[in-house]
Phi, psi and omega in degrees: 000132178273100183295330182294346179278347181284148177258172177297324177297320176300317179298322179293321178296316179298317179298317180295322179294320178295319179294325176293324176296317178296317181296333182294340180270351179273158181300125175273319172235142175235139180239118178273115182263008181085300180261012180172188180220159179224142183220162177222133179259181179297342180277356179288134179302334181292340181262005178301135014255038181300317183298307182289327185281330182254296186295303181290328176296322178294318178296322177293324177298313179299319180296321180296319179292322178295313180295329179296326179285329180280332181231068184299139178084351181291136183244147174229116182053045173085355180239145176287165183297322180289332174292321174296320178298320178296314181297316180292324178298320177296320178297320178299316178297321178297315180294321179295323179298313183283342179295333183290343180263007183296135177230012185282337189285327184306314181293327178292334179274357175097003181198150175257002183247143178076014180266133180221158176290136178267181181298325180299324181294313183289322178291323176297318178297312184294309184288329177294315177295318180298318179297319180296318180296314181294322179299322180288321185269357187306313183259016182239325183270123182306323181296328179275338179280348180295149182296143178295323176234146183293155177291150177295130180301143178292136179294146181277142178296148180282134177250126182302132179086350181264177179292145178278125181292151177055038183294338183284345184233166180284160178294149178273094184281162174107171182295140177102358178259117188296317183066036178095182184291141180269143174226115184254122182261151174082181182248203182297143177084351179259139181295145179286150180291144181289129177253142178256133175282169179302345184256006178091349180273145181299133176280156179301138182250147173298147179285178180301324180288341183260011179296167186297122179282179178298148182101196184262005183288135174238137180299144179210159177271148179207160175231149180264148180283333180219160178303132181223142182285149175246121186259158182297146179284344186280001176085004180284343179085004181283140178279130180253342181194173175230124178279133185242149177297153178088001180233139179270135177238161184254121174274120185249350179195166180227135178233090186067235177274353181267157178242145169266116186245153178241129181274176182298329182267013174092357179287142179241143179199180184258124173266104186286328180253101181255013182290139175076010181290155180254116182277141178268000000 
């Protein structure tokens, strides 16, 4: 799992789900018997279906948001995974809200007197409502759309005769490592010039489709500051992927303020919002 793809909103949803799990073990109802006390938590059969609708529903909501970041754009029955997460999060908040009005447990505990709401009831209400709010605002509020962890800094180009950057560690091999500024020679159909990384190993090269187009545009590596959608090139407006912070992508063309980007698996699409990107 790529933790760097998670947003602050995802982290808040996960935190609320964990707190709801903890609250489920605390007394939801307490009965004062004079010479002792009796309590029931969300795990009590008498409180069914509180456990599956709130506690387990919250954990499922968090899982949906995590999977949505790992598989951007994937749909299930016409909705994306994060849309399912939002819907389920709202349902969890709805169930948590009505749980505070529950009165079925006193008779199940053997008495209607001396029964009071426990800490578990109030925490379930608070964290359930909080999870629903964050789930709705997760992909809408800029503060929640920000990455949970910062993007990896772009490596500095090697200067002949100067110190080699990152000398203490091994080179980051594989697709997505810029290896310094890219320079693409020639036009379409001509092989790109071999680039050397600071460690002497060949840096990833743009493919034939990513060669320098007409004009002054040169392909370059970049990272996004927050998750951003990548739309189809055919103009239909459909989202084909989501670019996530902490990963390098290849810009192969420019269309006004938009960029044509290529993902790690070779898919190409239009990044309409290129503001704040970090160039490699």
